[in-house]
C-alpha positions as CSV (number, residue, x, y, z in Angstrom):
1,M,8.2,-34.8,-26.6
2,A,11.4,-35.5,-24.7
3,A,12.4,-38.1,-27.2
4,L,12.3,-35.6,-30.0
5,G,15.5,-33.9,-31.1
6,L,16.1,-30.1,-31.1
7,R,14.9,-29.7,-34.7
8,G,11.7,-31.7,-34.1
9,K,10.9,-29.7,-30.9
10,S,11.4,-26.3,-32.6
11,L,9.5,-27.3,-35.7
12,L,6.6,-28.7,-33.7
13,A,6.3,-25.5,-31.5
14,L,6.4,-23.2,-34.5
15,L,3.9,-25.3,-36.5
16,L,1.4,-25.3,-33.6
17,T,1.7,-21.5,-33.2
18,F,1.3,-21.0,-37.0
19,L,-1.7,-23.3,-37.3
20,L,-3.5,-21.7,-34.3
21,A,-2.9,-18.2,-35.6
22,I,-4.0,-19.0,-39.2
23,G,-7.0,-20.9,-37.9
24,V,-8.2,-18.0,-35.8
25,A,-7.5,-15.4,-38.5
26,V,-9.4,-17.5,-41.1
27,L,-12.4,-18.0,-38.9
28,V,-12.7,-14.3,-37.9
29,G,-12.0,-13.0,-41.4
30,R,-14.5,-15.4,-43.0
31,E,-17.2,-14.5,-40.5
32,A,-16.5,-10.7,-40.9
33,L,-16.5,-11.0,-44.7
34,Q,-19.7,-13.0,-44.9
35,G,-21.4,-10.6,-42.5
36,V,-20.5,-7.6,-44.5
37,Q,-21.5,-9.1,-47.9
38,S,-24.8,-10.6,-46.8
39,R,-26.1,-8.3,-44.1
40,F,-24.9,-4.8,-45.0
41,G,-24.0,-4.9,-48.8
42,E,-27.5,-4.6,-50.3
43,A,-28.7,-2.3,-47.5
44,Y,-25.8,0.0,-48.1
45,A,-26.5,0.1,-51.9
46,R,-30.2,0.8,-51.3
47,N,-29.5,3.6,-48.9
48,V,-27.1,5.2,-51.4
49,V,-29.6,5.1,-54.2
50,Q,-32.5,6.4,-52.1
51,L,-30.3,9.3,-50.9
52,N,-29.3,10.2,-54.4
53,R,-32.9,10.0,-55.6
54,E,-34.0,12.6,-53.0
55,R,-31.0,14.8,-54.0
56,L,-32.1,14.7,-57.6
57,F,-35.9,14.6,-57.4
58,A,-36.5,17.9,-55.5
59,P,-34.6,20.4,-57.7
60,V,-35.5,18.8,-61.0
61,T,-39.2,18.6,-60.3
62,R,-39.2,22.2,-59.0
63,E,-37.6,23.4,-62.3
64,L,-40.0,21.2,-64.3
65,A,-43.1,22.6,-62.5
66,L,-42.0,26.2,-63.1
67,A,-41.4,25.5,-66.8
68,Q,-44.8,23.9,-67.1
69,R,-46.5,26.8,-65.4
70,L,-44.9,29.2,-67.8
71,A,-45.9,27.0,-70.8
72,E,-49.5,26.6,-69.6
73,S,-49.9,30.4,-69.0
74,E,-52.7,32.0,-71.1
75,I,-50.3,34.9,-71.8
76,T,-47.8,32.5,-73.3
77,R,-50.5,30.8,-75.5
78,A,-52.0,34.2,-76.6
79,W,-48.5,35.4,-77.7
80,L,-47.7,32.3,-79.7
81,L,-51.1,32.6,-81.4
82,D,-50.3,36.2,-82.5
83,E,-46.5,36.4,-82.2
84,N,-46.2,39.8,-83.9
85,D,-48.6,41.6,-81.6
86,P,-46.4,44.0,-79.6
87,V,-48.8,44.1,-76.6
88,K,-49.0,40.3,-76.3
89,R,-45.2,40.1,-76.8
90,E,-44.6,42.6,-74.0
91,L,-46.9,40.8,-71.6
92,F,-45.2,37.5,-72.3
93,F,-41.7,38.7,-71.8
94,R,-42.7,40.6,-68.6
95,E,-44.2,37.4,-67.2
96,A,-41.3,35.3,-68.4
97,A,-38.9,37.7,-66.6
98,G,-40.6,36.8,-63.3
99,Y,-40.2,33.1,-63.9
100,Q,-36.5,33.8,-64.9
101,R,-35.8,35.1,-61.5
102,A,-37.4,32.1,-59.9
103,L,-35.6,29.5,-62.1
104,S,-32.3,28.2,-60.6
105,D,-30.4,28.8,-63.8
106,H,-32.1,32.2,-64.3
107,S,-32.8,31.4,-68.0
108,Y,-35.7,30.4,-70.2
109,F,-36.4,29.9,-73.9
110,A,-39.4,30.0,-76.2
111,A,-39.7,28.7,-79.8
112,S,-42.6,29.4,-82.2
113,A,-43.9,26.6,-84.4
114,A,-45.4,29.2,-86.8
115,S,-42.3,31.3,-87.4
116,N,-39.5,28.9,-86.3
117,R,-38.1,31.7,-84.3
118,Y,-36.1,30.9,-81.1
119,Y,-36.2,33.4,-78.2
120,S,-34.1,33.1,-75.0
121,N,-33.0,35.2,-72.1
122,G,-30.5,34.5,-69.3
123,D,-27.9,36.0,-67.0
124,Q,-25.2,35.5,-69.6
125,Q,-27.2,37.3,-72.3
126,P,-28.4,40.9,-72.5
127,P,-32.3,41.0,-72.2
128,S,-34.0,41.1,-75.5
129,E,-37.5,40.5,-77.0
130,A,-36.0,39.8,-80.4
131,P,-35.4,36.2,-81.6
132,R,-31.9,34.8,-81.1
133,Y,-32.0,32.9,-84.4
134,E,-34.4,31.1,-86.8
135,M,-34.6,27.3,-86.7
136,K,-34.6,25.2,-89.9
137,P,-36.2,21.8,-90.3
138,D,-33.2,20.4,-92.2
139,A,-30.6,21.6,-89.6
140,P,-29.3,18.7,-87.4
141,E,-29.0,21.0,-84.3
142,D,-32.7,21.9,-84.6
143,E,-34.0,18.4,-84.9
144,W,-35.0,18.3,-81.2
145,F,-37.5,21.1,-81.8
146,Y,-39.4,19.4,-84.6
147,A,-39.2,16.0,-83.0
148,T,-40.7,17.4,-79.8
149,L,-43.5,19.1,-81.8
150,R,-44.4,15.8,-83.5
151,S,-44.5,14.0,-80.1
152,D,-47.8,13.5,-78.1
153,A,-45.9,13.7,-74.8
154,P,-46.7,16.8,-72.7
155,Y,-43.0,17.5,-72.1
156,H,-39.5,16.2,-73.0
157,L,-36.3,16.2,-71.0
158,N,-33.1,16.4,-73.0
159,V,-29.4,16.3,-71.9
160,D,-27.3,18.5,-74.1
161,R,-24.4,20.9,-73.9
162,S,-25.3,24.6,-73.6
163,A,-24.3,26.7,-76.6
164,I,-23.7,29.7,-74.3
165,S,-21.8,28.4,-71.3
166,G,-20.6,25.1,-72.6
167,D,-22.0,23.2,-69.5
168,L,-24.0,20.0,-69.7
169,K,-27.6,20.9,-68.9
170,I,-31.0,19.2,-68.5
171,W,-33.5,21.0,-70.8
172,F,-37.2,21.0,-70.0
173,N,-39.1,21.2,-73.3
174,I,-42.8,21.9,-72.7
175,V,-45.1,21.8,-75.7
176,V,-47.6,24.7,-75.8
177,R,-50.9,23.6,-77.5
178,D,-54.0,25.3,-78.6
179,G,-56.4,22.4,-78.4
180,G,-54.5,19.6,-80.2
181,R,-52.4,21.9,-82.3
182,P,-48.8,22.6,-81.1
183,L,-48.0,26.3,-81.0
184,G,-44.4,26.1,-79.9
185,I,-42.1,25.0,-77.1
186,V,-41.3,26.8,-73.9
187,G,-38.9,25.7,-71.3
188,S,-35.7,26.2,-69.3
189,G,-32.6,24.3,-68.4
190,I,-30.8,23.4,-65.2
191,S,-27.0,22.9,-65.1
192,L,-25.6,19.5,-64.3
193,N,-22.6,21.0,-62.6
194,A,-24.3,21.0,-59.2
195,F,-25.3,17.4,-59.7
196,V,-21.8,16.3,-60.7
197,T,-20.4,18.1,-57.6
198,Q,-23.1,17.1,-55.0
199,F,-24.6,13.9,-56.6
200,I,-21.5,12.2,-58.1
201,E,-18.2,13.6,-57.0
202,E,-19.2,13.5,-53.3
203,D,-19.9,9.8,-53.6
204,K,-18.0,7.7,-51.0
205,T,-15.2,5.4,-51.9
206,G,-16.3,2.4,-54.0
207,V,-19.6,4.0,-55.1
208,E,-20.2,5.2,-58.7
209,S,-23.6,7.0,-59.2
210,M,-25.3,7.8,-62.4
211,V,-28.8,8.7,-63.9
212,L,-30.4,6.7,-66.7
213,D,-33.4,7.3,-68.9
214,S,-36.2,4.7,-69.2
215,Y,-34.2,2.9,-71.9
216,G,-30.9,2.7,-70.0
217,S,-29.2,5.6,-71.8
218,I,-26.7,7.4,-69.5
219,L,-27.8,11.0,-68.7
220,V,-25.4,11.8,-65.8
221,H,-22.1,10.0,-65.1
222,P,-18.7,10.9,-63.5
223,N,-17.2,10.1,-66.9
224,H,-18.6,12.7,-69.3
225,N,-17.6,10.6,-72.3
226,L,-20.3,8.1,-71.4
227,V,-23.1,10.7,-71.2
228,T,-25.6,10.6,-74.0
229,L,-25.7,14.1,-75.3
230,N,-29.1,15.4,-76.7
231,A,-30.7,12.4,-75.2
232,D,-34.5,12.5,-75.6
233,T,-35.8,10.5,-72.7
234,S,-38.8,9.3,-74.8
235,Q,-36.6,7.5,-77.3
236,G,-34.4,4.5,-77.1
237,R,-30.6,4.6,-77.7
238,S,-28.0,2.2,-78.9
239,L,-26.1,-0.1,-76.5
240,S,-22.9,1.9,-77.0
241,T,-24.5,4.9,-75.1
242,S,-26.4,2.7,-72.5
243,L,-25.5,1.1,-69.2
244,L,-26.6,-2.2,-70.9
245,G,-23.6,-1.9,-73.2
246,L,-21.2,-1.6,-70.3
247,L,-22.1,-5.0,-68.9
248,D,-19.8,-7.9,-69.6
249,D,-22.3,-10.4,-70.9
250,I,-25.9,-10.9,-72.3
251,D,-27.2,-12.5,-69.1
252,Q,-26.3,-9.5,-67.0
253,A,-28.0,-7.2,-69.6
254,K,-31.1,-9.4,-69.4
255,A,-31.1,-9.2,-65.5
256,L,-30.7,-5.4,-65.7
257,R,-33.7,-5.1,-68.0
258,Q,-35.8,-7.2,-65.6
259,A,-34.6,-4.9,-62.7
260,M,-35.6,-1.8,-64.7
261,S,-39.0,-3.4,-65.5
262,Y,-39.5,-4.1,-61.8
263,G,-38.5,-0.5,-60.9
264,R,-41.1,0.9,-63.3
265,E,-43.8,-1.3,-61.8
266,H,-42.8,-0.4,-58.2
267,P,-41.9,3.3,-58.1
268,G,-40.1,4.2,-54.9
269,E,-38.6,0.7,-54.3
270,T,-35.0,-0.2,-55.0
271,A,-34.0,-3.2,-57.2
272,T,-30.5,-4.7,-56.8
273,L,-28.5,-7.1,-58.9
274,K,-24.9,-8.3,-59.2
275,A,-23.0,-7.5,-62.4
276,S,-19.6,-6.8,-63.8
277,L,-18.5,-3.5,-65.2
278,D,-15.2,-3.4,-67.1
279,G,-14.4,-6.9,-65.7
280,E,-14.9,-5.7,-62.1
281,P,-17.7,-7.1,-59.8
282,R,-20.3,-4.5,-58.8
283,L,-23.6,-4.5,-56.9
284,L,-26.1,-2.4,-59.0
285,A,-29.0,-0.7,-57.2
286,L,-31.6,1.4,-59.1
287,T,-34.9,3.1,-58.4
288,W,-37.4,4.7,-60.7
289,I,-38.6,8.3,-60.7
290,P,-41.9,8.2,-62.7
291,E,-42.3,12.0,-62.7
292,L,-39.0,12.4,-64.6
293,Q,-39.0,9.0,-66.4
294,W,-35.5,8.4,-65.0
295,F,-33.6,5.7,-63.1
296,V,-31.2,6.7,-60.3
297,T,-28.5,4.1,-60.2
298,S,-25.4,3.3,-58.2
299,A,-22.7,0.8,-58.8
300,V,-21.1,-0.3,-55.5
301,D,-17.8,-2.1,-55.2
302,L,-18.2,-4.1,-52.0
303,R,-14.5,-4.7,-51.8
304,T,-13.6,-1.0,-51.3
305,A,-16.9,0.7,-50.2
306,Q,-17.2,1.6,-46.5
307,V,-20.2,-0.7,-46.0
308,I,-19.8,-0.9,-42.2
309,E,-18.1,1.1,-39.5
310,L,-15.0,-0.6,-38.1
311,K,-15.7,0.5,-34.5
312,P,-18.1,-2.5,-33.8
313,L,-15.3,-4.9,-34.9
314,L,-12.6,-3.4,-32.8
315,P,-13.3,-5.6,-29.7
316,A,-13.1,-8.7,-31.9
317,L,-10.0,-7.5,-33.6
318,G,-8.4,-6.7,-30.3
319,A,-9.2,-10.1,-29.0
320,V,-7.7,-11.8,-32.0
321,L,-4.6,-9.6,-31.7
322,L,-4.2,-10.4,-28.0
323,L,-4.6,-14.1,-28.7
324,L,-1.9,-13.9,-31.4
325,L,0.4,-12.0,-29.1
326,L,-0.1,-14.7,-26.4
327,L,0.7,-17.4,-28.9
328,I,3.8,-15.7,-30.1
329,A,5.0,-15.0,-26.5
330,A,4.5,-18.7,-25.6
331,G,6.3,-19.8,-28.7
332,A,9.2,-17.4,-28.0
333,W,9.5,-18.6,-24.4
334,L,9.6,-22.2,-25.5
335,V,12.2,-21.6,-28.2
336,D,14.3,-19.6,-25.8
337,R,14.2,-22.2,-23.1
338,R,14.8,-25.2,-25.3
339,V,16.9,-23.8,-28.1
340,L,18.3,-20.3,-27.6
341,S,19.7,-20.6,-24.1
342,P,21.8,-23.7,-24.9
343,L,23.0,-22.1,-28.1
344,R,24.1,-19.0,-26.2
345,Q,26.3,-21.1,-24.0
346,L,27.7,-22.9,-27.0
347,R,28.4,-19.5,-28.7
348,K,30.5,-18.3,-25.7
349,S,32.6,-21.5,-25.9
350,A,33.0,-21.0,-29.7
351,Q,34.1,-17.4,-29.2
352,A,36.7,-18.5,-26.7
353,I,38.0,-21.1,-29.2
354,A,38.1,-18.4,-31.9
355,A,40.3,-16.3,-29.5
356,G,42.8,-19.1,-29.2
357,Q,41.5,-20.7,-26.0
358,Y,41.2,-24.2,-27.3
359,N,40.5,-25.7,-23.8
360,A,37.3,-23.7,-23.4
361,P,34.5,-25.7,-21.8
362,L,31.7,-27.0,-24.0
363,P,28.2,-28.2,-23.0
364,T,28.3,-32.1,-22.9
365,D,25.2,-32.9,-20.9
366,R,22.9,-32.8,-23.9
367,D,21.7,-35.9,-25.8
368,D,20.4,-33.9,-28.8
369,E,21.8,-32.0,-31.7
370,I,23.4,-29.4,-29.4
371,G,25.4,-32.1,-27.6
372,E,26.5,-33.5,-31.0
373,L,27.5,-30.0,-32.1
374,S,29.6,-29.5,-28.9
375,A,31.5,-32.8,-29.6
376,A,32.1,-31.6,-33.2
377,F,33.4,-28.2,-31.9
378,R,35.9,-30.0,-29.5
379,S,37.2,-32.1,-32.4
380,M,37.4,-29.0,-34.6
381,A,39.3,-27.0,-31.9
382,L,42.0,-29.7,-31.7
383,K,42.5,-29.7,-35.5
384,I,42.5,-25.9,-35.7
385,H,45.2,-25.8,-33.0
386,S,47.4,-28.2,-34.9
387,H,47.0,-26.3,-38.2
388,T,47.3,-22.8,-36.9
389,S,51.1,-22.6,-36.8
390,E,51.4,-24.1,-40.3
391,L,48.8,-21.8,-41.7
392,E,50.5,-18.7,-40.1
393,S,53.8,-19.5,-41.8
394,R,52.1,-20.0,-45.2
395,V,50.2,-16.8,-44.8
396,N,53.3,-14.8,-44.0
397,E,55.0,-16.3,-47.1
398,R,52.0,-15.6,-49.3
399,T,51.8,-12.0,-47.9
400,R,55.3,-11.3,-49.0
401,E,54.6,-12.5,-52.5
402,L,51.5,-10.4,-52.7
403,Q,53.3,-7.3,-51.6
404,Q,55.9,-7.8,-54.2
405,A,53.2,-8.4,-56.9
406,N,51.4,-5.2,-55.8
407,R,54.6,-3.2,-56.2
408,D,55.1,-4.6,-59.7
409,M,51.5,-3.9,-60.5
410,A,51.8,-0.3,-59.3
411,A,54.9,0.3,-61.5
412,A,53.1,-1.2,-64.5
413,H,50.0,0.9,-63.8
414,K,52.1,4.1,-63.7
415,K,53.6,3.3,-67.1
416,I,50.2,2.8,-68.5
417,D,48.9,6.0,-67.0
418,D,51.9,7.9,-68.4
419,S,51.3,6.4,-71.8
420,I,47.6,7.4,-71.8
421,D,48.4,11.0,-70.7
422,Y,50.9,11.2,-73.6
423,A,48.2,9.9,-75.9
424,S,45.8,12.5,-74.6
425,L,48.4,15.2,-75.3
426,I,48.8,14.0,-78.9
427,Q,45.0,13.8,-79.4
428,H,44.5,17.4,-78.2
429,A,47.2,18.4,-80.6
430,I,45.1,17.3,-83.6
431,L,42.1,19.3,-82.5
432,P,41.7,22.7,-84.3
433,K,40.7,24.5,-81.1
434,R,43.1,27.5,-81.6
435,Q,42.2,27.9,-85.3
436,L,38.4,27.9,-84.4
437,V,38.9,30.5,-81.7
438,A,41.1,32.7,-84.0
439,D,38.9,32.5,-87.0
440,L,35.3,32.2,-85.7
441,D,35.6,33.3,-82.0
442,E,32.0,34.0,-80.8
443,R,30.5,32.5,-84.0
444,H,31.0,28.9,-82.8
445,A,30.8,26.7,-79.7
446,V,32.4,23.2,-79.1
447,L,31.6,20.5,-76.6
448,W,34.2,17.8,-76.6
449,H,34.0,15.3,-73.7
450,P,35.8,11.9,-74.1
451,R,34.4,9.2,-71.9
452,D,37.9,8.3,-70.8
453,V,41.2,10.3,-70.8
454,V,41.3,9.7,-74.5
455,G,38.5,8.9,-76.8
456,G,37.3,8.2,-80.3
457,D,35.7,11.6,-81.2
458,F,37.3,14.6,-82.7
459,Y,36.3,17.7,-84.8
460,V,37.5,19.2,-88.0
461,Y,38.1,22.8,-89.2
462,R,39.7,24.0,-92.5
463,A,39.3,27.5,-93.8
464,T,40.0,29.3,-97.1
465,E,39.0,32.8,-98.3
466,Q,35.9,31.5,-100.0
467,G,34.6,29.5,-97.1
468,C,35.4,27.0,-94.3
469,L,34.9,23.3,-93.7
470,L,33.6,22.2,-90.2
471,G,32.8,18.7,-89.1
472,V,32.7,16.1,-86.3
473,V,34.0,12.5,-86.4
474,D,32.9,9.5,-84.2
475,C,35.3,6.6,-84.5
476,A,34.4,3.1,-83.3
477,G,35.7,2.3,-79.8
478,H,36.6,4.2,-76.6
479,G,39.7,4.9,-74.7
480,V,43.1,4.0,-76.2
481,P,41.6,1.9,-79.2
482,G,39.3,4.8,-80.1
483,A,42.1,7.3,-79.8
484,L,44.3,5.2,-82.2
485,M,41.4,5.2,-84.6
486,T,41.2,9.0,-84.4
487,M,44.8,9.2,-85.6
488,L,44.0,7.0,-88.6
489,A,40.8,8.9,-89.3
490,H,42.4,12.3,-89.0
491,A,45.1,11.3,-91.4
492,A,42.6,9.9,-93.9
493,I,40.4,13.0,-93.7
494,E,43.4,15.3,-94.2
495,Q,44.4,13.4,-97.3
496,A,40.8,13.4,-98.6
497,I,40.5,17.2,-98.1
498,A,43.8,17.6,-100.0
499,D,42.5,15.4,-102.8
500,A,38.8,16.5,-103.1
501,G,39.0,20.1,-101.8
502,H,37.1,21.9,-99.1
503,A,33.9,22.7,-101.0
504,D,32.7,19.2,-101.8
505,P,31.9,17.4,-98.4
506,A,30.4,14.4,-100.2
507,A,33.6,13.9,-102.3
508,V,35.7,14.2,-99.1
509,L,33.6,11.5,-97.4
510,A,33.9,9.2,-100.4
511,R,37.6,9.8,-100.6
512,T,38.0,9.2,-96.9
513,D,36.1,5.9,-97.2
514,G,38.5,4.8,-99.9
515,I,41.6,5.7,-98.0
516,V,40.4,3.9,-94.8
517,R,39.6,0.8,-96.8
518,K,43.0,0.9,-98.5
519,M,44.8,1.3,-95.1
520,L,43.0,-1.7,-93.6
521,R,42.6,-4.1,-96.5
522,D,45.7,-6.1,-95.7
523,D,44.9,-6.3,-92.0
524,S,43.8,-9.8,-91.0
525,T,42.0,-8.5,-87.9
526,Q,39.8,-5.9,-89.7
527,H,36.8,-8.3,-89.8
528,A,37.0,-9.0,-86.1
529,L,37.4,-5.4,-84.9
530,A,35.1,-2.4,-85.5
531,T,37.0,0.1,-87.7
532,N,34.1,2.2,-89.0
533,M,33.5,5.9,-88.2
534,D,30.5,8.3,-88.4
535,V,31.4,11.7,-90.0
536,G,29.5,14.9,-90.7
537,L,31.1,17.7,-92.8
538,A,29.6,21.1,-93.5
539,Y,31.2,23.6,-96.0
540,V,30.2,27.2,-95.4
541,D,30.3,29.1,-98.7
542,F,30.7,32.8,-97.9
543,Q,30.2,34.1,-101.4
544,R,27.0,32.1,-102.2
545,R,25.8,32.3,-98.6
546,L,25.1,28.6,-98.5
547,V,26.0,25.6,-96.3
548,V,26.8,22.5,-98.3
549,Y,26.5,19.3,-96.1
550,A,27.2,15.6,-96.4
551,G,27.2,13.1,-93.6
552,A,27.9,9.5,-92.8
553,K,25.3,8.6,-90.1
554,I,25.5,12.2,-88.6
555,A,22.8,14.7,-89.5
556,L,23.1,18.5,-89.6
557,Y,20.5,20.3,-87.6
558,Y,19.7,24.0,-88.0
559,S,17.3,26.4,-86.3
560,D,16.3,30.0,-86.0
561,G,14.6,29.5,-82.6
562,E,11.2,29.1,-84.2
563,R,11.6,25.7,-85.8
564,L,14.2,22.9,-86.1
565,D,15.2,21.3,-89.4
566,E,17.8,18.8,-90.4
567,L,19.8,17.6,-93.4
568,A,19.8,13.8,-93.3
569,A,23.0,11.9,-93.5
570,G,24.0,8.8,-95.5
571,R,23.0,5.5,-93.9
572,R,26.5,3.9,-94.2
573,A,29.4,4.8,-92.0
574,I,32.9,5.3,-93.3
575,G,34.7,2.0,-93.4
576,D,31.4,0.0,-93.2
577,R,31.3,-3.5,-94.7
578,R,29.2,-2.1,-97.5
579,I,30.3,1.0,-99.3
580,G,28.0,4.0,-98.7
581,E,26.8,6.7,-101.1
582,Y,27.1,10.3,-100.0
583,Q,25.3,13.3,-101.5
584,N,25.7,17.0,-100.9
585,A,22.7,19.0,-99.6
586,E,22.5,22.8,-99.4
587,V,20.7,25.2,-97.1
588,E,20.8,29.0,-97.0
589,L,23.2,30.7,-94.6
590,Q,20.5,33.1,-93.2
591,P,21.2,35.6,-90.3
592,G,20.2,34.2,-87.0
593,R,20.3,30.5,-88.2
594,T,22.4,28.3,-86.1
595,F,23.9,24.9,-87.3
596,Y,24.5,21.9,-85.0
597,L,26.6,18.7,-85.5
598,A,26.6,16.1,-82.7
599,T,27.9,12.5,-82.3
600,D,25.6,9.9,-81.0
601,G,27.2,10.0,-77.5
602,F,25.0,13.1,-76.7
603,L,21.7,11.4,-77.8
604,D,22.5,8.0,-76.2
605,Q,23.6,9.4,-72.8
606,A,21.6,7.7,-70.0
607,G,19.9,9.8,-67.4
608,G,16.6,11.0,-65.9
609,E,14.5,9.0,-63.4
610,L,14.5,5.7,-65.5
611,G,18.0,5.8,-67.1
612,Y,16.7,6.3,-70.6
613,G,18.9,7.9,-73.3
614,F,18.7,11.7,-73.9
615,G,16.9,11.0,-77.2
616,N,16.1,13.0,-80.3
617,S,13.0,14.8,-79.0
618,R,14.7,16.1,-75.9
619,F,17.7,17.1,-78.1
620,A,15.4,19.0,-80.5
621,E,13.6,20.8,-77.6
622,M,17.0,21.8,-76.1
623,I,18.1,23.3,-79.4
624,L,14.9,25.3,-79.9
625,R,15.0,26.6,-76.4
626,H,18.5,28.0,-76.7
627,A,18.9,28.7,-80.5
628,R,18.8,32.4,-80.2
629,L,21.4,32.8,-77.5
630,P,25.0,33.8,-78.3
631,M,27.1,30.8,-79.2
632,G,29.1,30.8,-76.0
633,E,25.9,30.8,-73.9
634,Q,24.5,28.0,-76.1
635,G,27.5,25.8,-75.4
636,A,27.2,26.4,-71.7
637,A,23.4,25.8,-71.8
638,F,23.9,22.5,-73.7
639,K,26.5,21.3,-71.2
640,A,24.3,22.2,-68.2
641,T,21.3,20.5,-69.8
642,L,23.2,17.3,-70.4
643,D,24.8,17.3,-66.9
644,E,21.4,17.9,-65.2
645,Y,19.8,15.0,-67.2
646,Q,22.8,12.7,-66.7
647,G,22.8,13.1,-62.9
648,D,24.6,10.2,-61.3
649,Y,24.6,7.9,-64.4
650,P,28.1,7.2,-65.9
651,Q,29.0,8.6,-69.3
652,R,28.3,6.0,-71.9
653,D,30.2,7.3,-74.9
654,D,32.4,10.0,-76.2
655,I,30.4,13.3,-76.6
656,T,31.2,15.9,-79.3
657,M,29.0,18.8,-80.4
658,L,30.0,21.6,-82.8
659,C,27.7,24.6,-83.3
660,F,28.3,27.6,-85.6
661,R,26.4,30.7,-86.8
662,F,27.3,33.3,-89.4
663,D,25.2,36.5,-89.2
């Protein structure tokens, strides 16, 4: 080992430590896993099923026995033979009331085969000897009654939803016979809520319990969507409502049928098999209850189920942990002695050299990589000493040059800032803020927030005695380029309004498009730069009480607080490569109806937990929530909503929103 270099010694020590730790962990983990899987897995599954069987068997058999005693009563048979006899009727309902108090659900029912009348009493119904309704052979909801009468079985158990409480219940349907002739059906029901709470929801981690009928149909399950409603336990069901249909392949379904057959032949014993449910491995255990013709089944995930207690494994785990700590300590001691201590000495010498002490001592009594590194440090120290003075003079000269460049850059930056501030002043001058306040006052609200000092959005307002024209414009670009585009767009719209008039927004858009194209047609850079703009113009006609709207990629929204509607815009922007077609649309100017125009900067603003855009649905919900507020409060609410959603995300685009309402 002495012949090895520093790298070889370190790698060998770390490799030995790693191999020992991994080997011990693999051996212990494999033994523990095999022990859990083989010795405790099936026993755990069998115990869970047997416990659930006892939880289910006692209350259900008790209810079934009480229902059978009521059905086998001579009073019940006598009444069904002469249903209209008042004395026999009174005796039956008096005796049934006693059973009602003993039944856990405090309810019972009786149905006559002769009259098709259905009688029932329960805590949620006022007591009555009158029939609740009359059943019909062709009614789907009454099919259970006629199917049970045709059956030779003494009783039937159905799982269905109660028409009164809406709960899933097990119905005990007992056929009352006079000799071989069926007189009717008497029975009761027991709610499955207690089973779901005690029998299913209290299952431990990794255990999923259920109840199946003799054909595999699911009668009780944590997922109510898998429960076979109105499941007659004497009839088979399709695979889509059976545990067989949940298995991943045919072989597993065949194995489950064999296990069910074994359970029917050996009541009280538990059959187990390995299967896959929804692609996940499970250990299935099931046992048969012959009195109910049911299987109690549990699907155990051995990877997550608490099959064994961890306390017996704590000594072994402690021993493994102690061994790992000893190995790590030994490795750390070895690395410190052979590697870290010499490196610390070398570090002190390097720090002295870095401080200018080029004659600092270096370790030279090593014949490994550390010794070679010390010799390289000595050579480096001599070269650093020779170059230091030369580098210092060069640095001083370069520093002076950088200081002068920074002064020049600061002066240029100030000129740029002054120019941008002046551009902002000009851009504010074209906005009709004062005119809007003077003419509309509390009948409007404006949000105008450029992304930079200047931006590519602005809004429009022109008024006459007959009406007023309002609109928003979103020019391509941000900052100074966008601001320059607003100057061009503003001039084009002014000219278009002068040519086409206020009352025809579609004509104004078409005229603006023509003016912009004429301005830029001789510019050789127009194909390389974006010169298009989105525009929405709404003319409010006071005499006709109408709003006439036309838009280029900007829609007009309007709401009365109950619903939100929109007038769609043309699909082509102004100045697009292809000429767009713009049409006027009209909507009534009703009291309480508020109109909204917004550029896409509002909808595209990133925010929320995931940084998604504000979006159309959130925008619509915001308008509906605040549409009935005064206009000033609406503007403040929209700004607060956007700021809250934006959070710490930067503003993506210029944002402009114009709202107005004429009551």
